[in-house]
Steps between C-alpha positions, in 0.01 A plus 500: 500500500587868494742640756330793676485729802181613667367852565331437836261798507133432434302817437131549430545718191193713571564712813612865469867409554496224239332730247777756556765234428596453865417131524732457798274740696186302417226523766478122516860414414593135550827321443632150458675406820316762701122469457509165322745209464838597366816341369644321804381170357596246236202611286305827492189594304500855363309689235660496153484879491741514794796311348785641292752306293862507612647308206820324606568722798603292806212464744706628793554827308143521372371471859638848559254647247230561761714696751666685214156580363411655838819704488431621148153614601660705777763650274233604254300661783812693599568607137848348538582568134549866597758430771872548457582343837337256739540408866333183627469422871519122545738273311282187530359320197241773429743786538746322270226425246408867504861595434516245219180633347647849501827371355324319216319826419835677459559668835857466625510713820333255740579463871363256758497549879499224756626396844605154381854490361437171316209651310699813421781285357249323278372837383855603413547178306205599281671831425306723741638744753459356853454737792484411868207643691584791736828567317652833401477386142122470533478841668679655203206406277242710684274688258711369214328196343228507232326178601507374860322171576423301814523125450513420873146554627647658816311818599814660640661465157189623313500811719849594381443466125431871446835590656681356199273608215636771272288799406238382252572136588280205592464282808371147444330315787542139389576304817195376693483690828253385769150632425489688831835678441503879463780735388544878520544703182542873456242623246704819460806301392293311241374835367827691513713227343225368273545144619272221376415202720392175330347186641511157339289190550549161332533482121277622218540260204876550515596132447581529124720802568668312787574200275667728250702659780617160621601407146695826463686457830590135459540210736731684743184635663459148641757593765218673684373155602708380792322165553301262278314247710260212441126540553543239771693759704236773483326443836832486682613830346172684575515375856835675538738210460633591159834653398599774745710705258278529196421762238226348288377140525341309215307173534530259209355164408 
C-alpha cells in the first residue's frame, strides 16, 4: 500500500472558524489520538482525506511532519518571512524544529536559548547559535531581535519575550503554558515600539508543506529523535520509567 502520514485534526467544515480557513480553531475540533483512537497501535483507521503520501521518505523522518506542521502554522502566524533574525526560548524538539523551519525558509540569524548544555550543543551541531539562559550574551540581545518565540510553555519565560523584541518585531507564544497562567505586559510598550504578539495553536492543513520541508532538509533532521522504542515499551515510558535523558521519543512497530 501507499506510505503516508496522517493529519490528525478533524474539523466540522461549517463553523465560522472553518469558513474563514481556520480549521484548527474549529468549534468542535477533534483529533486522532486526542478525541478518538490514534496511532499508538499496530493498526489505525483514519479517513482517506487525512492521509498524505510521503513517497520513499523514511517513516522515522516522516513522523516529524505533524510537529513540524504545528511549527509552520506558528511561523505563518508570526509572519516569520519578514524577520531578519530569530530568538527561540527552548532548545527541545519543538524549539529545534522551529529553528529548522526558519532555516529552510532562508533565515540564517537564528539563536536558541536553554538551560541544558546538552540541548544547546545539539543546537550548535545543527548550525544555530546556542545561548545559555541568564547569560550576558542573552542580555545583549534586548530589543534587538525581529522574531522572538517561546517554545518552553513556562510563564516566566513568556513574560520576558517582549524584552528581546526589536522595534516593529513579533513575539510568538508557541509553548503551552498552563491555562490559569497570567503574564504582565505594558500596553504602552506595544504601542510605542509597534510590537505584534502572535499566538499559535496546532496545525492548519500544514502537513504537505511540512513534508516538503523534511525533504528539503534531509535525513539529518532525524537526530532530533533521541530514542526509538517498541510499542511494547509504551506503558512503561508513560508511567515514568523510560529513558531519563531524552529529547524526542518515537514508538515503532
